[in-house]
KOLGUVO-838725 format. One record per residue (C-alpha): x negated, y negated, z. Coordinates in nm, 3 decimals. Example, Ala and Ser with C-alpha at 12.3 -4.5 7.8 and 13.67 -1.06 7.14 Angstrom:
BEGIN
@X=-1.230	Y=0.450	Z=0.780
@X=-1.367	Y=0.106	Z=0.714
This chain:
BEGIN
@X=-0.717	Y=-0.380	Z=-1.742
@X=-0.415	Y=-0.149	Z=-1.747
@X=-0.337	Y=0.207	Z=-1.626
@X=-0.065	Y=0.465	Z=-1.679
@X=0.235	Y=0.473	Z=-1.441
@X=0.520	Y=0.723	Z=-1.412
@X=0.848	Y=0.556	Z=-1.306
@X=1.071	Y=0.807	Z=-1.122
@X=1.380	Y=0.598	Z=-1.178
@X=1.352	Y=0.581	Z=-1.561
@X=1.148	Y=0.907	Z=-1.591
@X=0.915	Y=0.728	Z=-1.834
@X=0.541	Y=0.657	Z=-1.858
@X=0.449	Y=0.293	Z=-1.887
@X=0.132	Y=0.080	Z=-1.864
@X=0.076	Y=-0.148	Z=-1.568
@X=-0.139	Y=-0.461	Z=-1.609
@X=-0.340	Y=-0.605	Z=-1.316
@X=-0.235	Y=-0.944	Z=-1.183
@X=-0.518	Y=-1.202	Z=-1.213
@X=-0.714	Y=-0.966	Z=-1.437
@X=-0.953	Y=-1.231	Z=-1.584
@X=-1.064	Y=-1.350	Z=-1.244
@X=-1.103	Y=-0.993	Z=-1.115
@X=-1.313	Y=-0.901	Z=-1.418
@X=-1.540	Y=-1.208	Z=-1.364
@X=-1.584	Y=-1.129	Z=-0.991
@X=-1.655	Y=-0.757	Z=-1.028
@X=-1.805	Y=-0.721	Z=-1.376
@X=-1.918	Y=-1.071	Z=-1.489
@X=-2.272	Y=-1.205	Z=-1.514
@X=-2.233	Y=-1.401	Z=-1.187
@X=-2.060	Y=-1.122	Z=-0.990
@X=-2.363	Y=-1.091	Z=-0.754
@X=-2.287	Y=-1.441	Z=-0.628
@X=-1.914	Y=-1.463	Z=-0.695
@X=-1.801	Y=-1.137	Z=-0.535
@X=-1.906	Y=-1.218	Z=-0.167
@X=-1.716	Y=-1.546	Z=-0.196
@X=-1.399	Y=-1.397	Z=-0.346
@X=-1.379	Y=-1.107	Z=-0.104
@X=-1.444	Y=-1.317	Z=0.204
@X=-1.153	Y=-1.407	Z=0.433
@X=-1.198	Y=-1.781	Z=0.382
@X=-1.121	Y=-1.756	Z=0.008
@X=-0.795	Y=-1.572	Z=0.077
@X=-0.702	Y=-1.819	Z=0.353
@X=-0.752	Y=-2.114	Z=0.120
@X=-0.553	Y=-1.944	Z=-0.156
@X=-0.280	Y=-1.860	Z=0.095
@X=-0.271	Y=-2.224	Z=0.216
@X=-0.208	Y=-2.342	Z=-0.142
@X=0.076	Y=-2.093	Z=-0.179
@X=0.248	Y=-2.245	Z=0.122
@X=0.261	Y=-2.591	Z=-0.031
@X=0.574	Y=-2.716	Z=-0.216
@X=0.370	Y=-2.741	Z=-0.540
@X=0.347	Y=-2.355	Z=-0.554
@X=0.724	Y=-2.333	Z=-0.621
@X=0.655	Y=-2.409	Z=-0.991
@X=0.507	Y=-2.060	Z=-1.045
@X=0.813	Y=-1.866	Z=-0.918
@X=1.034	Y=-1.873	Z=-1.233
@X=0.746	Y=-1.760	Z=-1.454
@X=0.647	Y=-1.486	Z=-1.210
@X=1.005	Y=-1.352	Z=-1.191
@X=1.021	Y=-1.339	Z=-1.572
@X=0.679	Y=-1.189	Z=-1.629
@X=0.716	Y=-0.908	Z=-1.375
@X=1.091	Y=-0.851	Z=-1.426
@X=1.174	Y=-0.905	Z=-1.063
@X=1.547	Y=-0.834	Z=-1.008
@X=1.649	Y=-1.122	Z=-0.779
@X=1.997	Y=-0.967	Z=-0.731
@X=1.822	Y=-0.726	Z=-0.482
@X=1.720	Y=-1.004	Z=-0.249
@X=1.910	Y=-1.213	Z=0.008
@X=1.744	Y=-1.550	Z=-0.047
@X=1.719	Y=-1.734	Z=-0.379
@X=1.602	Y=-2.080	Z=-0.279
@X=1.240	Y=-2.102	Z=-0.166
@X=1.023	Y=-2.387	Z=-0.033
@X=0.699	Y=-2.232	Z=-0.164
@X=0.554	Y=-1.921	Z=-0.328
@X=0.458	Y=-1.764	Z=0.008
@X=0.828	Y=-1.777	Z=0.117
@X=0.927	Y=-1.616	Z=-0.215
@X=0.666	Y=-1.344	Z=-0.168
@X=0.798	Y=-1.241	Z=0.175
@X=1.163	Y=-1.266	Z=0.073
@X=1.403	Y=-1.026	Z=0.255
@X=1.573	Y=-0.757	Z=0.056
@X=1.940	Y=-0.654	Z=0.069
@X=1.988	Y=-0.336	Z=0.272
@X=2.192	Y=-0.170	Z=-0.002
@X=1.916	Y=-0.224	Z=-0.259
@X=1.693	Y=0.044	Z=-0.095
@X=1.928	Y=0.331	Z=0.009
@X=1.783	Y=0.624	Z=0.209
@X=1.862	Y=0.994	Z=0.256
@X=1.929	Y=1.033	Z=0.627
@X=1.806	Y=1.403	Z=0.631
@X=1.530	Y=1.398	Z=0.897
@X=1.337	Y=1.670	Z=0.715
@X=1.279	Y=1.438	Z=0.417
@X=0.973	Y=1.209	Z=0.423
@X=1.021	Y=0.863	Z=0.266
@X=0.786	Y=0.623	Z=0.091
@X=0.684	Y=0.337	Z=0.326
@X=0.695	Y=0.068	Z=0.050
@X=0.758	Y=-0.026	Z=-0.311
@X=0.429	Y=0.100	Z=-0.451
@X=0.229	Y=0.315	Z=-0.693
@X=0.134	Y=0.653	Z=-0.539
@X=-0.165	Y=0.881	Z=-0.588
@X=-0.226	Y=1.191	Z=-0.373
@X=-0.571	Y=1.334	Z=-0.269
@X=-0.663	Y=1.650	Z=-0.075
@X=-0.862	Y=1.615	Z=0.251
@X=-1.137	Y=1.875	Z=0.249
@X=-1.209	Y=2.091	Z=0.549
@X=-1.531	Y=1.892	Z=0.616
@X=-1.306	Y=1.583	Z=0.665
@X=-1.412	Y=1.427	Z=0.333
@X=-1.190	Y=1.317	Z=0.049
@X=-1.256	Y=1.168	Z=-0.294
@X=-1.034	Y=0.874	Z=-0.394
@X=-1.076	Y=0.763	Z=-0.761
@X=-1.417	Y=0.923	Z=-0.767
@X=-1.543	Y=0.760	Z=-0.445
@X=-1.627	Y=0.980	Z=-0.150
@X=-1.486	Y=0.888	Z=0.195
@X=-1.511	Y=1.044	Z=0.537
@X=-1.208	Y=1.035	Z=0.771
@X=-1.422	Y=0.872	Z=1.035
@X=-1.506	Y=0.589	Z=0.798
@X=-1.142	Y=0.545	Z=0.690
@X=-1.002	Y=0.539	Z=1.042
@X=-1.287	Y=0.370	Z=1.224
@X=-1.283	Y=0.652	Z=1.483
@X=-1.411	Y=1.010	Z=1.515
@X=-1.170	Y=1.107	Z=1.794
@X=-0.868	Y=1.222	Z=1.594
@X=-0.998	Y=1.248	Z=1.238
@X=-1.055	Y=1.629	Z=1.261
@X=-0.684	Y=1.690	Z=1.311
@X=-0.624	Y=1.594	Z=0.944
@X=-0.888	Y=1.824	Z=0.786
@X=-0.724	Y=2.024	Z=0.510
@X=-0.430	Y=1.787	Z=0.483
@X=-0.334	Y=1.520	Z=0.229
@X=-0.404	Y=1.152	Z=0.180
@X=-0.125	Y=0.959	Z=0.015
@X=-0.238	Y=0.626	Z=-0.133
@X=0.048	Y=0.377	Z=-0.182
@X=-0.086	Y=0.080	Z=-0.386
@X=0.122	Y=-0.238	Z=-0.377
@X=0.086	Y=-0.495	Z=-0.649
@X=0.193	Y=-0.860	Z=-0.661
@X=0.533	Y=-0.777	Z=-0.805
@X=0.625	Y=-0.532	Z=-0.533
@X=0.842	Y=-0.592	Z=-0.227
@X=0.567	Y=-0.628	Z=0.045
@X=0.763	Y=-0.514	Z=0.354
@X=0.701	Y=-0.160	Z=0.469
@X=0.877	Y=0.095	Z=0.690
@X=0.812	Y=0.407	Z=0.901
@X=0.820	Y=0.724	Z=0.686
@X=0.985	Y=0.945	Z=0.956
@X=1.136	Y=0.952	Z=1.305
@X=0.891	Y=0.938	Z=1.595
@X=0.684	Y=0.720	Z=1.823
@X=0.355	Y=0.533	Z=1.796
@X=0.067	Y=0.674	Z=2.003
@X=-0.210	Y=0.433	Z=1.904
@X=-0.292	Y=0.126	Z=1.697
@X=-0.631	Y=-0.035	Z=1.635
@X=-0.771	Y=-0.293	Z=1.386
@X=-1.085	Y=-0.238	Z=1.180
@X=-1.245	Y=-0.569	Z=1.061
@X=-1.375	Y=-0.597	Z=0.705
@X=-1.370	Y=-0.769	Z=0.372
@X=-1.081	Y=-0.818	Z=0.125
@X=-1.169	Y=-0.640	Z=-0.200
@X=-0.899	Y=-0.608	Z=-0.464
@X=-0.734	Y=-0.264	Z=-0.462
@X=-0.703	Y=-0.271	Z=-0.844
@X=-0.915	Y=-0.057	Z=-1.081
@X=-1.169	Y=-0.344	Z=-1.096
@X=-1.305	Y=-0.242	Z=-0.756
@X=-1.336	Y=0.130	Z=-0.845
@X=-1.708	Y=0.140	Z=-0.757
@X=-1.649	Y=-0.008	Z=-0.407
@X=-1.548	Y=0.188	Z=-0.096
@X=-1.253	Y=-0.048	Z=-0.052
@X=-1.058	Y=0.160	Z=0.201
@X=-1.351	Y=0.162	Z=0.445
@X=-1.484	Y=-0.183	Z=0.361
@X=-1.154	Y=-0.372	Z=0.375
@X=-0.979	Y=-0.508	Z=0.680
@X=-0.714	Y=-0.260	Z=0.798
@X=-0.478	Y=-0.156	Z=1.078
@X=-0.483	Y=0.211	Z=1.180
@X=-0.170	Y=0.362	Z=1.342
@X=-0.143	Y=0.716	Z=1.485
@X=0.221	Y=0.824	Z=1.467
@X=0.369	Y=1.132	Z=1.641
@X=0.673	Y=1.236	Z=1.433
@X=0.951	Y=1.479	Z=1.516
@X=0.941	Y=1.679	Z=1.190
@X=0.600	Y=1.617	Z=1.027
@X=0.348	Y=1.642	Z=1.309
@X=0.095	Y=1.364	Z=1.343
@X=0.065	Y=1.102	Z=1.067
@X=-0.207	Y=0.841	Z=1.034
@X=-0.059	Y=0.527	Z=0.871
@X=-0.323	Y=0.278	Z=0.765
@X=-0.226	Y=-0.068	Z=0.634
@X=-0.513	Y=-0.204	Z=0.423
@X=-0.557	Y=-0.574	Z=0.354
@X=-0.673	Y=-0.681	Z=0.008
@X=-0.771	Y=-0.981	Z=-0.198
@X=-0.497	Y=-1.248	Z=-0.151
@X=-0.335	Y=-1.033	Z=0.123
@X=-0.544	Y=-1.111	Z=0.429
@X=-0.266	Y=-1.094	Z=0.689
@X=-0.092	Y=-0.774	Z=0.807
@X=0.211	Y=-0.837	Z=1.029
@X=0.328	Y=-0.540	Z=1.242
@X=0.626	Y=-0.557	Z=1.475
@X=0.591	Y=-0.446	Z=1.841
@X=0.773	Y=-0.115	Z=1.800
@X=0.698	Y=0.196	Z=2.010
@X=0.974	Y=0.443	Z=1.917
@X=1.109	Y=0.425	Z=1.560
@X=1.356	Y=0.573	Z=1.318
@X=1.284	Y=0.680	Z=0.957
@X=1.326	Y=0.381	Z=0.729
@X=1.298	Y=0.127	Z=1.011
@X=1.097	Y=-0.174	Z=0.901
@X=0.745	Y=-0.161	Z=1.047
@X=0.600	Y=-0.490	Z=0.917
@X=0.489	Y=-0.676	Z=0.603
@X=0.190	Y=-0.807	Z=0.412
@X=0.144	Y=-1.179	Z=0.355
@X=0.073	Y=-1.247	Z=-0.011
@X=-0.112	Y=-1.040	Z=-0.268
@X=-0.177	Y=-0.675	Z=-0.352
@X=-0.249	Y=-0.428	Z=-0.072
@X=-0.235	Y=-0.059	Z=0.016
@X=-0.086	Y=0.185	Z=0.267
@X=-0.254	Y=0.517	Z=0.333
@X=-0.062	Y=0.806	Z=0.489
@X=-0.279	Y=1.089	Z=0.613
@X=-0.080	Y=1.408	Z=0.668
@X=-0.178	Y=1.720	Z=0.851
@X=-0.237	Y=2.056	Z=0.682
@X=0.084	Y=2.236	Z=0.573
@X=0.305	Y=1.952	Z=0.714
@X=0.480	Y=1.833	Z=0.397
@X=0.576	Y=1.980	Z=0.060
@X=0.566	Y=1.685	Z=-0.179
@X=0.827	Y=1.665	Z=-0.453
@X=0.733	Y=1.849	Z=-0.775
@X=0.717	Y=1.550	Z=-1.001
@X=0.487	Y=1.362	Z=-0.761
@X=0.252	Y=1.659	Z=-0.750
@X=0.260	Y=1.704	Z=-1.130
@X=0.171	Y=1.345	Z=-1.222
@X=-0.070	Y=1.260	Z=-0.939
@X=-0.278	Y=1.574	Z=-1.020
@X=-0.325	Y=1.417	Z=-1.363
@X=-0.442	Y=1.090	Z=-1.206
@X=-0.122	Y=0.914	Z=-1.307
@X=0.025	Y=0.685	Z=-1.045
@X=0.394	Y=0.738	Z=-0.954
@X=0.613	Y=0.434	Z=-0.906
@X=0.814	Y=0.453	Z=-0.582
@X=1.060	Y=0.233	Z=-0.403
@X=1.088	Y=0.149	Z=-0.030
@X=1.261	Y=0.438	Z=0.158
@X=1.257	Y=0.673	Z=-0.147
@X=1.233	Y=1.048	Z=-0.078
@X=0.894	Y=1.196	Z=-0.152
@X=0.871	Y=1.530	Z=0.025
@X=1.015	Y=1.788	Z=0.269
@X=0.894	Y=1.906	Z=0.608
@X=0.732	Y=2.251	Z=0.607
@X=0.873	Y=2.468	Z=0.882
């Protein structure tokens, strides 16, 4: 299964193919999906898969992965790995992801594929045709109403992306809580599932200096069952917040009404349902005064 993607760097439309597509299709659309899906999306399956990726035998898949997904290893500090898990969490060179220091510019939290959705006044939003309430997404009713009329930015990370993520603006963290759940894939194969309210996730309420309150939600996914956040209270824009351990995953940014004016090309393509390819710390919008 593939979908259209607009790359801001090359200004071209390309097709993106889902990693592990055959297995995903069998789990979600195959004849045995009724029995296979609960196994595949359970945490034990991802733990066992992760254990295998930490063995020395998993090194054999690294060269083929780099070639297939065109990973530019010149961007990364480490080139010798003991296993695939170590390769997946490899540190990047600082100069490979430059950042505009203007505090009024919001940055992308990760290498990812972005779609943008409006949050209705009744605190509902529709993501890829699936209806969500803010309460279901966040696991709490206490602060959800503050984001009515705002925007939900969905940053989807795939296996070939750099899986560390950063804070999108200057500010401080007011709250963090974990919502338990399953580990559905975040690919198009799970389009009929409410993955962002069913999956395991970490919800962070950020108070920022220039963009008001931001809800930043890290969502675990199939093959990415661990979310590692650093113990940071006050933060600077672009400062590393944490990373995912193995696999595809998603970051949601919920923005308040009239807080950010997104860049024109992002608005143009996401309104057509075309994902926009972004890089860690890349500018995506400007604070509305």
